[in-house]
Every structure is written in structure tokens, then in C-alpha cells.
C-alpha positions in Angstrom: -33.4 -25.1 90.6 -32.9 -21.5 91.5 -32.1 -20.7 87.9 -35.8 -21.3 87.0 -38.4 -18.6 87.3 -41.0 -21.1 88.5 -39.1 -22.4 91.5 -40.3 -19.7 93.9 -43.9 -20.6 93.2 -43.1 -24.3 93.5 -41.4 -23.7 96.9 -44.4 -21.6 98.1 -46.6 -24.6 97.5 -44.3 -27.1 99.1 -43.2 -25.2 102.3 -46.5 -25.9 104.2 -46.0 -29.6 103.7 -42.7 -29.4 105.7 -40.7 -31.3 103.1 -37.1 -32.3 102.8 -35.8 -30.2 100.0 -32.5 -29.8 98.1 -31.7 -26.3 96.6 -29.4 -26.2 93.6 -28.6 -23.5 91.1 -29.1 -25.8 88.2 -26.5 -27.1 85.8 -28.5 -27.0 82.6 -28.6 -24.0 80.2 -32.2 -23.2 79.9 -33.9 -20.6 77.5 -34.4 -17.1 78.9 -38.2 -17.8 78.7 -37.9 -20.2 81.7 -34.7 -19.3 83.5 -32.7 -16.3 84.7 -30.0 -15.6 82.1 -27.6 -13.8 84.5 -25.6 -15.5 87.3 -26.3 -12.6 89.6 -30.1 -13.2 89.3 -29.6 -16.9 89.9 -27.6 -16.2 93.0 -30.1 -13.6 94.3 -32.9 -16.2 93.8 -30.8 -18.8 95.6 -30.4 -16.5 98.6 -34.1 -15.7 98.6 -35.2 -19.3 98.4 -32.7 -20.4 101.0 -34.2 -17.9 103.5 -37.7 -19.3 102.8 -36.5 -22.8 103.3 -34.8 -22.0 106.6 -37.9 -20.2 107.8 -40.0 -23.4 107.0 -40.1 -26.5 109.2 -38.7 -29.1 106.7 -35.1 -30.3 106.3 -33.1 -28.1 103.9 -30.1 -29.2 101.8 -28.1 -26.5 100.1 -26.1 -27.9 97.2 -23.5 -25.3 96.3 -19.7 -24.7 96.3 -20.2 -21.0 96.3 -18.7 -19.6 99.5 -20.8 -16.4 99.4 -24.0 -18.4 99.2 -22.8 -20.7 102.0 -21.9 -17.7 104.1 -25.4 -16.3 103.5 -27.1 -19.5 104.6 -24.9 -19.7 107.7 -25.7 -16.0 108.6 -29.4 -16.4 108.1 -29.5 -19.6 110.1 -27.6 -17.9 113.0 -29.7 -14.8 112.9 -32.9 -16.8 112.9 -31.8 -19.4 115.4 -32.2 -22.3 113.0 -30.6 -25.4 114.5 -27.7 -27.0 112.6 -29.6 -30.3 112.4 -32.3 -28.7 110.3 -30.1 -28.3 107.2 -26.9 -29.5 105.5 -24.6 -28.5 102.7 -24.0 -30.8 99.7 -20.9 -30.7 97.6 -19.1 -32.8 95.0 -16.0 -34.9 96.1 -12.8 -33.1 95.3 -14.4 -29.6 94.9 -13.5 -27.2 97.7 -12.4 -29.9 100.2 -11.0 -27.3 102.6 -14.3 -25.5 102.7 -16.0 -28.8 103.4 -13.7 -29.5 106.3 -14.1 -26.0 107.7 -17.9 -26.3 107.7 -17.7 -29.7 109.5 -15.3 -28.1 112.0 -18.0 -25.4 112.7 -20.5 -28.1 113.4 -22.4 -28.2 110.1 -23.3 -31.3 108.3 -21.7 -31.7 104.9 -22.8 -34.4 102.4 -20.1 -35.1 99.8 -21.3 -36.7 96.6 -18.8 -39.2 95.2 -19.3 -40.6 91.7 -17.9 -44.1 91.5 -18.2 -47.3 89.6 -18.2 -47.8 85.8 -20.3 -44.7 85.2 -18.1 -42.1 86.9 -16.4 -41.0 83.7 -19.6 -40.5 81.6 -21.1 -38.6 84.6 -18.1 -36.2 84.6 -18.3 -35.8 80.8 -22.1 -35.1 81.1 -21.5 -32.5 83.8 -18.9 -30.7 81.7 -21.0 -30.9 78.6 -24.1 -29.5 80.3 -22.4 -26.3 81.0 -19.0 -25.4 79.5 -18.2 -23.1 82.5 -18.1 -26.3 84.6 -14.8 -27.2 82.8 -13.2 -24.0 84.1 -14.6 -24.6 87.6 -13.3 -28.2 87.6 -9.9 -27.2 86.3 -9.5 -24.5 88.9 -10.3 -26.9 91.7 -7.9 -29.6 90.4 -5.1 -27.0 90.2 -5.7 -25.8 93.8 -4.3 -29.1 95.0 
């Protein structure tokens, strides 16, 4: 989770192993003692860690709906000649569907997580409860349709 201070050190230990890693901002509100309190700092850490992952030899998954972060990953991958089969973007079903289609049209792999079955509603409620800002994000994306 790029919201956590420790993630940079964790990544430094893992990179030499060439792992498959998924980078997320982190949905949980953590205390300031363990996590960046400001979104700008979380985003800056996401960009920094994404660059390190792309420079490594493992497979990288970038879980975000943030178009600026996605654009940064794309720009770094192009600049550094990282093949499109070395990374993917991961998003939730129904959130930014046009962005998902645009990325696929550009040749990027996009994994779309689709909650289903009897636990889909509790999952949604948990995600909204974990971070109240998720409710606004969810509402905006539903209204875009």
C-alpha cells in the first residue's frame, strides 16, 4: 500500500526476487504514525514505487482509477522501454469503464475486478465504510453513466 511509510522498504527487499506485485494506494484509514496523512504524499509515493517496480524484472500490477497515476505509469513505461506484457492495470467493475476501454485500445492489459455472488453487497458496504470518501467516488462514477 503506497499509503504506508514502510512500503518503500518492503519493495526494496522484494525487487531482487523479481516478484509479481500489485501496487495499491490503500483503502484503510491508518494512523499518521504508519501512513501518509495527505493524498498528495500517497500519490507521490505511488509514482515513486511504480517507477521502481517498472525498473525491476517482475510483473507489476497497478491498481488505481486515478488517471494521473495511470498516465505516469504509461509515460515511464514508454520512456524506459518497458514491454506492455510486463505490467497491467487493475480496476473495479463499473468504475471508469471508458478509461478501461481506452487503455485496452492502446494495447494495455486491464484486469477488471467484479464482485459477484451472495457477498457482493457486504463487500460494497465494507469498501464504503472503510473510507467515507469512497462513497463520493462511487456516486460520481454511477452518475457519469
